[in-house]
N, C-alpha and C positions, 0 to 999 in steps of 0.2 A: 940874681933874680930867678934863674932857672936851676940854680945849684941846690937840688933837693937830694943829692946823692946819686941821682940817675942821669939827669940831663944837665949839661953845662951850656952856657950861652954860646960857646963855640960850636957845640954839637948842633944846637938848634939852627944857627946861621948856616951850617953846611947843608941842612935839609930843607930850609925854608927860603923862599925868594920874596923879598919885600918889593912891591910894585907901587908906583905913584897913583895908579887908578885901577878901577875894576876892569876897564877895557884892556889895559896892559896885562893885567893878571890872567885874563881869559885867552890871550894870544897863544896859539898852539896847544891849548888844553883840550882834553876830551870831554870834560864835564864842568858845569858850574853848580856849586852847592850854595844855596841861599839859606843862611842861618841867622840872619838879622834883618830888621825892617828898615835899614838905612835908606834914606831918600835916593841915594845914588842908584840903587837897584830898581827903583820905580821908574826912574827917568833915563836909564841907560839906553843907548841905541842898540837894540837886540839884533838888528840886521848886521851892524858892524861887528858885534860880538861873534855872530855866527860865521861871518866871512873870515874871521881870523882864527877860528877853531879847527881842530882836526875833526874829521867826520867818521862815523856818525857823532854828532854833538848832542850832549845831554844836559838838561837842566833839572836839578833836584831842588824843588822849592819847599823848604821846611817852614815857611811863614805864610804860605798862601798869598804871595805878593804879586805874582805875574799873571798875565792873561795867557793861560795855557793854550787856548785856541789860536791866538795870534802867533805865539812862538812855534806851535806845530805847523802853521802855514808857512813860516819862515824856513822850517826844515828841522827844528829841534825835536828830539825825543824828550818829552816832558813827564816828570813824575812829581805829582803834588804829594808831599810827605807831611804828615801831621801826627800828633799823638793824642790819644784820648786822656782826659784827666781822670784820675782815680782808677787806673787799670790795675787789677789785682790778678796775680798768677797763682 
């Protein structure tokens, strides 16, 4: 699956932890990066997430999914990340 000459499944498993939930994945983390619009991220208990994270705790929202004001009041440092369509350099 990952054997493209650079990564093997064994290598990936050494570097990635699979969790049963987003809440579990956030425990002891420094940051949450939202890169998908899954329902779980809309409904997650952000206060519980914050309580389990290392501080300062960051949320990088690449889908404009969260209520940044609410998360900031909880204590998160929030960055709303997005890209412009048709950006040319």
